[in-house]
N, C-alpha and C positions, 0 to 999 in steps of 0.2 A: 385215761392217759394224763400224766402230769405234764402239762404244756410248759411249765416253768423249766423243766429239764431239757427242753429242746433249744438248740442254739438258733441264732437268727437265720442262718442259711437254710436250715431244715424247715423253720416256720415259713420262710419265703417260698420254699419249694412246695410245701403243702398248700399254701394260699394260692399258688399258681395252679395247682392241680384242681382246686375247687372252682376255678373260673371256667366259664363256658369255653369250649373249643369252637372256633368260628372259621368257616371256610366257604368258598364258592365253588359250585360245580355247574357245568353246562350239560343239561340233560334234554335230549330231543330238541335242540336248538334254543332252549330256554335256560338262561343263567339264573341260578337261585343261590341265595346265601343261607347257610344252615348253621344253627347253634346246636351243639350237642354237649354231652358230658360223659365222663368215664362211667362204664357200666352199661351203656347202651350199645347195641350192635354196631360195629364198624364206625366208631365215633370220629375218626380223623378224615375219612373220605367215604364217598358212596361206593359200596362194595361191588365187586365184579359181577356177581349174580344179578343184582338189581339193574346194573347197566345193561347186561345182556337181555334181560326181560324188557326193559324200556325200549331197546333198539329193535325188538322183533315182535311187537304186538300192534294190532290194529285198534285205533281209537277214533270214534266219530265225534264231531263237535258237540253233539247233544247227548252223549252217553251219560247216564247216571252210573257212577262207579263206586266200588268199594275196595279199599286197601286193607286187607286182613293181616294184622300184625304189623302196624305201620312204622314202628320205631319212631325216629324223629321226623319221618314224613317224606323221604325222597320219592317214593313211588306215588303216593296219594296226591302230593302237591304237584308233581309233574302231570298227573292225570287231570287235575283241576285246570292246569294251563292248556292242556291239549283238548279238553272238552269244556270250553267256557260256557256253553249253553246248558250244561248238565250240572249235577251236584256230585261232588266228590266226598264220600264218607271215608273217614280214617278211624280205625279202631285198634286198640292194643290192650292187653291185660296188665301192662305195666304203667302205673300212673305217671311215672317220670317220662316215659316215652310220649304219652298223651300230652303232657304239659309242653314238651319241646316241640311236638308237631303243631300245637296251637301257637307257640311262640314263632315258629318258622312260617306259618301261614300269615301271621300278622307282619312279620319282618318283610315278607315278599309281597304284601298287599294282595293276597289271594283270598277272596271273599266267598267263593262258591264252594265252601267246605262245611262239613259237620264232623267234628272230631270229639270222640268220647271214649270212655273206658268200657271195654267189653271183653269177656272171656270167650274168644271165638265169636259166635253169632248170638250169644245169649241176651245181648241188649239191642239187637238190631230191630226187633219187633216185626212189623209186617212190611218193611221196606223191600222193594225189589230193584234189581239192578240189570243194566245192559252189559256190564263188564265188572268182573271180580278178579283181583290179582293178589298173589301172595308169594313172598319169598319164604318158602317153608323152611323151618329150622331142621337141621340135619339130625340132631340128637333128641328126637321125639318119637314116641311109640307110634306104630302104624295105626293103632286105635284112634289116636287124635286126628291123623290124616283122614281116616274114614269119616269121622264126625264132620270135619271141615268140608269134605267132598259132598256128602249127602246134604249138609246144610246149604252149601252153595247151590246145589241142584234145586233146592226148594225156593231159593230166592232170586233165581235168574229169570228174566223175562224171556219169552220165546225168541230164539235166535241169539240169546245172550251168550257171552264167552267167559270162560274161566281159565285164566292163565296162571301157571305156577312156575317158579324156578327152583330147582333143587340141585344138590350135588349129583353129579352124573351117575354115581353108584346107586341112586334110587330110581333111575329112569325106567327100568323094567317094571318095578313095583308100580310106579305112577301109570305106566301104560296099561297094566292089568287092571288097576283100580279104576281108572277113567273109563275103560271099556265096560267094566262091571257096573259102575254107578251111572254114567252118562250114556253109555251105549256107543261112544266114539272116543277117539284119541288122535291127536296130531302132535308129532314131534316138530316143534317150530324151529329150534336151533339147538345143536349140541356143541358146546365148547369143550375145552380140555378139562375143565373142572366142573362146569355147571351145564344143566340142560333146561331149556324152556319147553313146556308142554302146554297144550290147549285142549279143552273140551268144550262142546257147544250144547246148549239146551235146544233140543229138537222137538 
């Protein structure tokens, strides 16, 4: 692009777009400040699905947790606040998301986290968790969901919980898949657009 051809108002507009988007949200009674950028999921506010998931899951103070596909960190960082005696692991396959999750952990002085790049579970190693959560993308093949589900099964401690939020159109598939993979399924909350589901490691 020939930047010399841009007028000042256009350059100012583009410069503004390159700046971090900054906002605060209160999630599970904890007010957090988030830095995001264009290209990340729901960059201007915490999305409805994540809010529904956070409002309807059980978290113990000493849970070791995993946020699978963390984005800029609203789920995983809230889990870190809710489980201060545990470790909150946040992973994403997008390096930009990982960098913003790290920035947001530092901004909010949340230290019980481990945040790194991972395509699904491939960099998780032998870590095990009491709680795994994911805001599953809607436009992904069911093959990837099965990979996530079986990998979650392999990394949950006995009695551990796996929560997902999906668009409600996927709720029947999730019910079948959870029963197939985990041997159990619970519909935690169904909203107009999103459904929260849970399976347990028995």
